MIVEX-993985 format. One record per atom (N, C-alpha, C, O, CB): x, y, z. Coordinates in steps of 0.001 Angstrom, whole numbers, plus 500000, padded with zeros to 6 digits. Glycine has a CB too. Layout:
<atoms>
XYZ...
</atoms>
This chain:
<atoms>
500820498800500000500000500000500000500860501259500000500530502242499336499069500001501203501958501228500742502859502374500783503446502649499404503571503801498988503981502138501800503812501560498689504374501735497341503344502355496400503693503192495569504858500381496775502069501949496525501000502500495689500843503994495934500665504769494995499672501776495962500909504391497191500765505810497537501893506627496950501667507737496469500724505996499053503129506087496982504277506796496433504115506992494941504391508072494419505571506043496730503645505903494216503458506003492762502414507065492423502553507798491444503036504639492174501364507138493251500308508129493004500843509547493187500558510427492375499108507889493946501604509768494229502139511093494488503069511535493368503074512700492972502872511118495820503862510581492859504763510909491765503980511266490503504364512155489743505710509740491488502855510539490300502076510779489082501437512152489058501182512695487982501007509731488938501171512728490230500546514049490282501572515135490551501223516295490767499461514083491352502873514738490537503934515720490670504207516166492084504874517184492271503616516889489862503725515453493098503982515836494496505378515398494901505877514370494442502926515214495448505993516175495751507330515808496260507178514713497288506331514798498178508068517038496879508001513678497167507935512562498121509002512659499191508952511925500178508070511243497395509969513553499014511025513748500011511076515216500372511148516075499493512409513258499484511039515508501653511039516904502082512388517530501784513434516915501990510710517020503584512350518786501286513583519509501022514228519924502348513532520376503258513312520748500128515554519774502464516202520174503713516100521660503930516197522439502982517656519753503721515901522070505197515795523468505552516919523842506515517289523059507390514420523767506170517440525013506348518477525482507270517859525742508639516800526361508746519167526767506728518519525270509668518045525441511038518981526391511753520190526163511799517958524079511786518440527436512300519251528413513010519651527862514378518806527414515153518488529747513162520957527904514662521448527372515935520980528237517093520930529463516993522980527279515929520640527578518191520247528306519393521484528967520006522591528450519855519559527356520420521318530079520682522481530710521319523085529798522380522358529139523125522087532056521948524405529760522449525098528902523416524898529440524828525100530630525070526609528808523084524501528576525763524281529063527127525591529508527767526654528953527491523621527975527983525495530504528613526680530993529317527112529973530365526303529514531170526404532368529976528389529628530345528924528676531307529540529437532465530382530310532259529965527740530649529128529113533681529664529802534848529604528873536047528864527890536054528888531110535129530390529197537053530386528419538287529120528739539085528516529799538924531660528712539132528741527812539935527586528029540803527961529029541883528961528860542582527096526694541432527165530053542011527432531078543016527132530597544419526360529660544622526628532314542723527756531254545388527561530849546788526104530973547203525623530188548020528438531693547717525385531971546638523994532170547016523049531176546351521855531167546650523574533568546674523571530331545444522758529338544754522872527948545373522112527043545027523151529278543304523824527784546287524015526470546892522915526198547914522477527098548631525404526371547556522477524938547966521449524561548910521996524649550334522981523984550653520930523145548610521377525454551189521888525555552562521627524267553335520481523846553487521242526748553291522691523649553817522568522399554560523224522553555922524321523099556040523202521225553779522547522071556935523110522040558275524063520842558344523622519710558145521979521947559375525368521057558621526305519931558667525883518824559630526072517643559338527668520428559054525315519198560770524873518179561728523733517345561154523677516132561357524432518835563046522823518005560435521718517275559821522239516373558705521754515256558522520657518252559274523224516865557964523843516060556911524421514774557499524186513686556974524947516864556188525179514903558595525772513724559238524688512795559791524793511573559679526727514155560371523644513385560390522589512556560991521883511705559944521657510512560149521567513437561716521539512327558822520823511601557776521724510564557124521317509416556951520284512570556720522950510954556757523857510009556102524303508897557041524731507833556591525073510741555565524202509144558361524562508119559326523646506913559305523969505879559890524570508699560686522493507031558629521583505895558510522093504846557539521557503740557468520218506366558074523139505198556786523727504222555861524812503448556600525857504007556932524312504923554585524571502181556855525552501345557547526677500969556591526431500698555415524883500074558124527892500951557084529035500615556236529971499678556975529937499574558201529786501886555796530801499003556210531881498242556801532972499186557269532903500393557035532437497219555805533984498631557933535070499446558471536398498824558058536570497606558107534970499567560024537326499674557653538648499215557255539714500045557955539429501096558529538818499292555726540940499555557897542110500345558268543011500381557043543436499338556545542859499745559531543302501589556559544193501774555420545604501974555957545830502859556783543744502986554532546549501170555503547930501254555992548899501424554834548595501075553694548295500003556807550067501963555144551148502038554156552475501891554878552565502175556073551098503379553356553508501449554169554800501227554817555526502541555075555191503572554493555671500310553964556516502491555947557346503661556187558168504009554958558556503128554190558260503429557380558430505287554779559217505757553642560293506708554151560167507234555257558313506457552579561349506943553372562366507922553788561738509287554029560979509778553193563476508035552726562046509901555161561488511202555488562105512279554599563316512301554382561717511530556972561269513157554095561722514218553202562718515125553909562419515697554957560532515035552689563909515249553322564922516141553863565689515593555042566463516317555668564298517397554255565485514310555359566160513749556529567074512586556157567318511694556970565135513290557554567568512602554940568513511573554533567905510188554570566792509981554088569729511613555409568641509220555149568173507833555118567139507494556189566638506369556214569338506918555264566803508442557081565830508137558127564488507768557509564052508364556524565669509331559085563847506776558109562588506251557561561441506568558505561552506382559717562679504724557322560341507046557943559136507272558735558567505928559181558759504921558500558080508076557925557872505900560315557178504670560703555997504420559780555608505314559029556704504748562167555416503222559818554240502951558979553116503931559295553062504502560384553751501502559180552231504115558341551090505012558509549799504209558423549753503156557787551107506139557442548759504710559062547468504036558984546357504884559574546593505711560455547529502700559696545151504674559084543997505369559649542743504537559422542660503764558468543837506779559026541766504706560311540490504013560195539665504666559093539594505893559008539722504030561544539044503851558255538329504372557092537063503564556837537114502347556659539232504355555849535928504257556823534677503583556465534256503902555036533370503249554484533565503982557433534894504914554433534562505298553060535418504507552081536346505043551475534761506819552848535100503244551937535855502347551059534878501547550224533801501187550700536784501404551875535246501261548972534377500456548114535191499855546986536259500354546634533214501303547550534664498766546420535229498249545174534769499164544043533680499732544107534794496755544915535591499306543015535289500253541937535198499577540576534276499859539810536341501339541893536139498691540261536185498108538917536740496687539000537628496385539796537051498983537959536181495827538144536676494451538071537806494332537062538764493595537294535542493490537703537710495044535949538727494957534900539025496357534365538265496868533543538262494016533749540114496988534812541129496453535726540616496441537163539646497129537481542423497280535636541263495659538036540800495579539422541143496850540200542311497113540484541414494361540115540119497635540542540329498899541232539447498982542474538333498459542497540045500078540294539956499639543490539184499964544681539325501459544938540163502119544325539658499127545919538508501995545842538546503423546105538304503674547591537510502978548224537500504167545245538991504671548142538671505128549491538745506650549509539387507267548659539639504504550551538081507235550486538064508689550645538766509067551938538648508373552948536614509232550635539500510174551897540236510646553065540125512163553114540144512827552077541733510191553020540009512710554322539887514160554475541151514854553983542258514356554185539614514530555946540986515988553345542138516726552832542998517265553972544159517617553763541676517875551934542425517330555184543177517803556349543920516686557063544608516939558052542246518483557320543795515453556578544431514312557234545951514475557276546576514828556276544061513010556514546534514212558447547999514241558562548614512900558169549824512806557962548415514605559995547782511864558066548272510539557662548369510420556147549271509759555631547357509442558211547441511059555431547410510917553984548722511280553296549151510530552419546321511758553433549392512398553644550644512708552937551672511590553018552445511393552080551245513973553493551693510858554123552642509747554255552251508584553349553115507927552769552717509273555717550942508329553226550482507284552312550785507685550873551196506858550059548965507020552494550575508972550568550843509459549206552319509324548861552663508957547737550402510926549059553193509618549823554633509482549553555010508028549294555865507740548456555455510033550730554368507117550016554652505695549814554146505225548452554768504372547818554013504855550934553015505782547998552448505401546704551730504068546711551298503589545663553521505361545685551598503464547882550962502150547996550158502110549291550348502940550180552023500999547961549259501136549385548498500976550629547888499585550686547780498888549677547393502054550746547494499203551888546784497935552099545472498242552808545451498952553814547651496916552932544389497708552282543083497841552919542887496636553824542835495500553351541929497952551857542778496880555126542531495822556098541056495860556490540618496779557184543452495979557352540293494867556048538863494805556358538703494240557765539169493136558049538087493933555307538045494992558646537973494600560048536796493684560328535739493779559704537885495823560923537018492778561305535981491864561754535232492418562951535626493428563534536579490519562095534143491742563313533228492231564342533899492448565689533455493292566467532091491272564506534962491702565979535606491822567289536833492748567263537667492710568169536016490443567784536931493565566234538095494437566106537743495921566240538405496786565667538768494195564775536691496193567007536286497575567227537348498393567940537570499554567598535014497614568016538008497796568931539046498530569666540244498815568769540869499870568875539495497737570909540559497877567891541638498104566925541301499304566041542166500131565750541873496838566055540039499394565615539610500511564786539726501827565551540180502827564995538169500298564305539322501836566812539405503060567615540846503538567734541114504740567718538812502827569013541765502598567851543168502961567955543665503672566710544451504616566801544003501735568210543209503221565545543644503840564295542846505100563968543195505835563044543522502847563154541776505351564725541003506576564524541577507741565320541233508895565062539548506351564913542445507454566283543033508518567100544185509175566348544819508561565490543523507961568461544438510422566685545566511141566100546557511501567194546193511605568365545091512412565355547815511690566803548843512076567760549356510951568620549994511200569643548328513132568627549094509710568232549572508555569009550279507578568071550166507681566849548387507845569753551006506631568658551609505558567872550532504514567622550262503673568479552856504931568600549925504570566461548785503701566168549166502228566071548309501355566210548134504133564884550439501947565833550864500560565668551408499947566961551842498795566964551916500476564587551387500706568055551893500184569330551062498984569774549849499089569953551874501285570419551726497848569951551047496641570401550210495951569344549501494994569655550189496968571544550271496411568101549474495825567024550327494844566234551416495188565774548905496925566093549830493623566079550549492619565287550268492812563797549124493019563391550149491189565726551305492743563006551132492853561559552361492285560862553430492151561456550893494327561135552178491958559588553304491585558746553201492400557462552360493292557358553320490040558450554046492100556493554087492885555260553201492258554189553288491057553935555531493008554747552355493061553567551582492587552423552551492182551316553617492784551184550584493682551923552198491167550515553175490530549631553761491385548528554904491154548132552562489380549022553025492372548007553522493159546880554072494506547333555183494874546952552414493370545859553323495237548127553717496604548477554462496714549793555090497738550064552512497472548531554402495673550620555038495738551933554257496548552949554749496790554051556403496312551799553041496976552602552206497713553546551807496813554709551669495603554530550954498271552844551616497390555916551226496560557061549908495823556821548886496419556484551108497422558311549973494509557008548793493659556930548477493228558354549214492439558946549018492415555976547382493746558907547069493550560319546652492112560603545933491492559820545965494508560753547113491596561733546813490215562110545325490064562426544716490931563052547668489784563323544760488953561983543391488608562355542292489260561543541115489071561851543186488945563745542639490027560508541567490652559722540925489615558798541609488709558321542118491852558893539621489737558541538949488763557668539408488831556215539338487834555495537460488977557723539882490016555775540312490162554381541276491333554268541251492250555089539093490366553438542124491296553249543054492398552982543219492546551480543115491576550729544435492155553668543482493799551048543655494114549630544909494979549507544965496077550060542384494848549034545901494489548791547197495146548628547176495955547330546905495399546266548364494100548617547456497262547401547220498151546254548351499143546008549123499478546907545937498910546458548422499598544773549237500764544425548287501904544068547209501669543521550225500447543232548683503137544376547837504286544071547838504527542568548894504687541957548320505550544830546650504550541979546540504775540535546252506246540217546877506827539331545439503885539943545313506835540936544985508240540696544295508804541927543770508060542756544085508402539437544302510132542037543664510831543153542841511977542588543319512751541759544723511353544183541591512079543048540698513148542613540268513975543821540254513483544950539460512570541874539920515228543573539389516083544622537875515936544680537196515971543654539788517555544387537358515771545888535916515693546094535519516544547283535371516035548394535468514236546301535346517844547055534991518735548159536106518798549183537252519094548842533696518278548826535773518518550453536787518563551501537510517230551677538259517050552637536152518972552808537286516298550752537950514992550785538711514741549481538520515431548480536919513866551028539574513735549532540252513231548351539712511846548031539442511051548932541790513195548559539557511564546757539081510261546295540288509518545740540820509883544691537937510401545210540711508491546435541936507767546096541571506445545423540896505601546012542807507518547366542024506280544189541776505048543437543040504200543474544128504675543148541350505355541961542888502955543869544025502046543938543856500844543028542757500310542876544232501584545355544960500428542427544944499205541606545332498029542485546360498058543161545913499324540379544512497008542469544729495844543327545852494984542758545816494571541599543429495014543469546851494726543602547990493895543217547913492491543810548424491534543229549282494559543647547276492379544965547109491080545632545992491237546654545725492341547127548452490592546318545346490132546992544278490173547986543962488770548456544272487786547784543019490847547416543338488691549626542957487384550146541940487581551260541853488648551868544199486595550658541177486530551509540211486508552604540556485350553514541500484602553260538748486389552076539777485209554582540012484135555537540090482791554829539305482517553922538912484112556598541030481957555240541192480635554627539888479847554724539178479945555725542345479854555305539567479059553682538299478323553668538095477413554867536956477174555269538211477510552427539188476894555454539038475966556565539001476684557912538895476027558948540166474957556551539088478025557924539022478781559173537590479245559412536832479418558458539993479994559141537208479450560677535844479905560951535599481281560335536465482154560379535584479948562468534421481462559766534092482723559107533982483843560128533388483665561192532784482595558313534550484989559809534521486129560717533475487122560248533566487610559122535906486801560808532472487444561082531481488441560670532121489825560595533140490068561242530284488456561647531538490731559818532147492048559620531882492993560786530918492838561535531631492668558338532762493970560914532528495089561826531757496141561037532160496518559937533886495673562411530645496613561601529808497596560929529787498900561706529951498915562926528389497062560750529581499994560984529471501311561601528133501904561206527818502002560020530648502244561176527334502307562208525995502822561940525612503831563009525634503519564200524964501675561882525263505032562590524835506097563492525850506360564598525489506561565758523495505750564102527102506356564225528159506725565165528610505629566101529415505885566996527715507857565965528113504403565924528513503321566808528890502089565986528475501937564837527384502986567804529691501208566606530059499952565969529009498890566278528350498932567317531456499488566437528868497960565376527946496855565572528371495666564756529408495694564093526532497258565213527573494620564802527865493401564063526731493074563113525820493874562897528110492235565019526808491893562558525811491444561578525263490095562006526019489182562338526423491357560150523947489977561994523329488688562306522308488384561223521422489192560949522659488696563726522438487213560608521565486866559511520400486019559957519563485640559138522330486155558451
</atoms>
């Protein structure tokens, strides 16, 4: 039927294809930064309260000691901090990501090392996490650890899982840095060992998981 209609239109001299028409381009919008008066006013306490409803796992990010800048062969002690802002990012290539405050005094030492180990904490390691959350103390005092196989970053004893990484890239995200790491080695609790439930953080407190 469509072919019949086309033949009829041709027989009476009608155009079967529309002639192209010039289209006037719309004016390009002005590009500008968002002004301070345009930002949504948020109460920081309310922001924390609402986001605190999202339960997360808890990790300790560690890195090995490195030569101190300007101090010759002297080596800094290992670095580490408690981190709940951690996630897997990509399977191919294998990438993970964590966030750290731009004001962190531990981050520059991790950045100088260029490597880190993510220590995933178990339900009974809340006190270990508190130790790494403090500042101005020797966080590794009394803590058992060995060297992760590729980077040599501290691998804490008794953790359910660890991920050994090199820093791939760092992005700015407001008052935090977004650190992307390429996974070089990783492992979880041996299959013949009892399974360790995770340590969870929710509304400012530690907890466990029961299925």
